[in-house]
C-alpha positions in Angstrom: 54.8 3.9 12.6 53.6 4.0 9.0 56.1 1.4 7.8 55.0 -0.9 10.6 51.4 -0.4 9.6 52.2 -1.3 6.0 54.0 -4.5 7.1 50.9 -5.4 9.2 48.6 -4.8 6.3 50.8 -7.0 4.1 50.7 -9.8 6.6 46.9 -9.5 7.0 46.5 -9.7 3.3 48.6 -12.9 3.2 46.5 -14.5 5.9 43.2 -13.6 4.4 43.7 -13.6 0.6 43.9 -16.6 -1.7 46.1 -16.5 -4.8 46.0 -16.8 -8.6 47.0 -19.3 -11.2 49.1 -16.9 -13.2 50.9 -14.2 -11.3 51.1 -12.0 -14.4 50.4 -8.3 -14.2 47.8 -8.1 -17.0 44.6 -10.2 -16.7 41.5 -10.4 -18.9 39.6 -7.2 -19.7 37.4 -6.4 -16.7 39.4 -8.5 -14.3 40.8 -7.5 -11.0 44.2 -8.8 -9.7 45.5 -8.6 -6.1 49.1 -9.4 -5.2 50.9 -9.6 -1.8 54.6 -10.2 -2.1 57.2 -10.5 0.6 60.9 -11.4 0.0 64.3 -10.7 1.5 64.1 -6.9 0.6 60.6 -5.7 0.7 56.9 -6.1 1.5 54.5 -5.1 -1.3 50.7 -4.9 -1.9 49.5 -4.3 -5.4 46.0 -4.4 -7.0 45.1 -3.5 -10.6 42.2 -3.5 -13.1 42.8 -4.8 -16.6 41.3 -2.4 -19.2 42.4 -4.3 -22.4 44.4 -7.5 -23.1 47.5 -5.3 -23.2 47.0 -2.8 -20.3 46.3 -2.8 -16.6 46.4 0.1 -14.1 46.5 -0.1 -10.4 48.0 0.9 -7.0 51.1 -0.3 -5.3 52.4 0.1 -1.8 55.9 -1.1 -0.8 58.0 -1.1 2.3 61.8 -1.4 1.6 63.1 -3.0 4.7 66.9 -2.5 4.2 66.6 1.1 3.0 63.8 1.8 5.5 61.4 3.7 3.3 58.0 3.2 1.7 56.7 4.0 -1.7 53.2 4.5 -3.0 52.6 4.5 -6.8 50.1 4.3 -9.5 51.4 1.4 -11.5 50.8 0.7 -15.3 51.5 -2.7 -16.7 51.8 -3.1 -20.5 51.8 -6.5 -22.3 54.3 -5.7 -25.1 54.3 -9.1 -26.8 52.8 -12.6 -26.4 54.0 -15.7 -28.1 51.3 -18.4 -28.2 52.5 -21.8 -29.3 50.7 -25.1 -29.3 52.1 -26.3 -26.0 53.8 -23.2 -24.6 53.4 -19.4 -24.0 55.9 -16.5 -23.7 55.2 -12.9 -22.5 57.1 -9.6 -22.4 55.8 -6.8 -20.1 56.8 -3.2 -19.3 56.0 -2.3 -15.7 56.2 1.4 -14.6 54.9 3.5 -11.7 54.7 7.1 -10.6 54.0 8.4 -7.1 55.8 9.3 -3.8 58.2 7.8 -1.3 58.3 8.4 2.4 61.1 8.0 4.9 61.1 8.5 8.7 64.9 8.0 8.8 67.3 10.8 9.2 68.0 13.0 7.3 64.6 12.5 5.7 62.5 12.5 8.9 58.9 12.4 7.9 59.7 13.6 4.4 57.9 12.8 1.1 59.8 12.7 -2.2 58.6 12.1 -5.8 59.2 8.5 -6.8 59.1 6.4 -10.0 60.1 3.0 -11.2 60.4 1.2 -14.5 61.4 -2.3 -15.6 60.7 -5.2 -17.9 59.5 -8.7 -17.1 59.5 -11.8 -19.4 58.4 -15.3 -18.9 58.1 -18.6 -20.9 56.5 -21.8 -19.8 55.0 -25.0 -20.9 53.3 -27.6 -18.8 56.7 -29.0 -17.5 59.2 -26.1 -17.5 59.2 -22.4 -16.5 61.7 -19.6 -16.9 61.4 -15.9 -16.2 63.5 -12.7 -15.9 62.6 -9.3 -14.4 64.4 -6.1 -13.7 63.5 -2.7 -12.1 65.1 0.7 -11.5 63.7 2.9 -8.7 64.1 6.7 -8.3 62.9 8.0 -5.0 64.0 11.6 -4.8 67.1 11.8 -2.6 65.8 8.9 -0.4 67.0 6.1 -2.6 68.1 5.1 -6.1 68.4 1.4 -6.9 68.4 -1.3 -9.6 67.6 -5.0 -9.2 67.1 -8.0 -11.4 66.0 -11.5 -10.8 65.6 -14.8 -12.7 63.7 -18.0 -12.1 63.7 -21.5 -13.4 61.1 -24.1 -12.5 59.9 -27.6 -13.1 56.5 -29.3 -12.5 56.9 -32.7 -10.8 53.7 -33.8 -12.4 51.3 -32.7 -15.2 47.9 -31.9 -13.7 44.6 -31.5 -15.5 42.5 -28.3 -15.6 41.1 -27.6 -12.1 43.7 -29.7 -10.4 46.2 -28.4 -7.8 49.4 -27.6 -9.7 52.8 -27.7 -8.1 56.1 -26.1 -9.3 59.6 -26.4 -7.8 61.5 -23.2 -8.6 64.9 -21.6 -8.0 65.0 -17.8 -7.9 68.2 -15.7 -8.1 68.2 -12.0 -7.1 70.9 -9.6 -8.0 71.0 -6.3 -6.1 74.3 -4.5 -7.0 74.1 -2.1 -4.0 73.4 -4.7 -1.3 76.2 -6.2 0.8 75.0 -9.6 -0.4 74.7 -8.9 -4.1 73.2 -12.3 -4.9 70.4 -14.1 -3.1 69.3 -17.6 -4.0 65.9 -18.8 -3.0 64.5 -22.3 -3.6 60.7 -22.1 -3.5 57.5 -24.0 -4.1 54.6 -22.6 -6.1 51.1 -24.0 -5.7 48.1 -22.9 -7.7 44.5 -24.0 -8.3 42.0 -22.2 -10.5 42.4 -18.4 -9.9 44.6 -18.7 -6.7 48.4 -19.0 -6.3 50.8 -19.2 -3.4 54.6 -19.3 -3.3 56.9 -20.0 -0.3 60.6 -20.4 0.1 63.7 -19.7 2.2 66.8 -18.0 0.8 70.5 -18.9 1.3 70.5 -16.1 3.8 67.7 -17.6 5.8 65.1 -15.0 4.7 61.5 -16.0 3.9 59.8 -15.5 0.6 56.0 -15.7 0.7 53.8 -14.5 -2.2 50.1 -14.7 -2.9 47.9 -13.6 -5.8 44.2 -13.6 -6.5 42.3 -12.9 -9.6 38.6 -11.9 -9.7 
């Protein structure tokens, strides 16, 4: 029942929430960021508050569909390095979280376990091209242990001005060593305008990716 409620909240957030121009985990000091992410493996809601240009702290709720458990964590995002060039920018982040996981599947019926995750995320972009890489290891007691990584490349079909609707065509590759299908390839479209962003795509396995982010 709880996992279905989480899925419903995620869908409601997608329907009601606009999205943000940069889906990065650290905003400007005093800024709030909300993210709703749905892909082949999970549904996730995350919101955070940025305390400094290098640190944000928030709450994350995730439903892992294949492994059939959910995880609730306090998440910390650290900007480790930023490279500002005249016409491009690169970023390196550490993402980590600590909390609890819940499974209503045997043999963990209605059981809570300590949970934690950690991973790095890096991106580089200019006004025409985009590349990114991210990985994450999850420890959820004896419910689940996993590692995943993903990479993206993207191109903008046109160069918009400030305040315009910006469009990116992207290709995402996921690697989940423990899944039956270890690699998932997802073409997607990213749209953003101002402080709002939306992404949608369909993987080679026919699974839908739909992400939204809003910054306040």
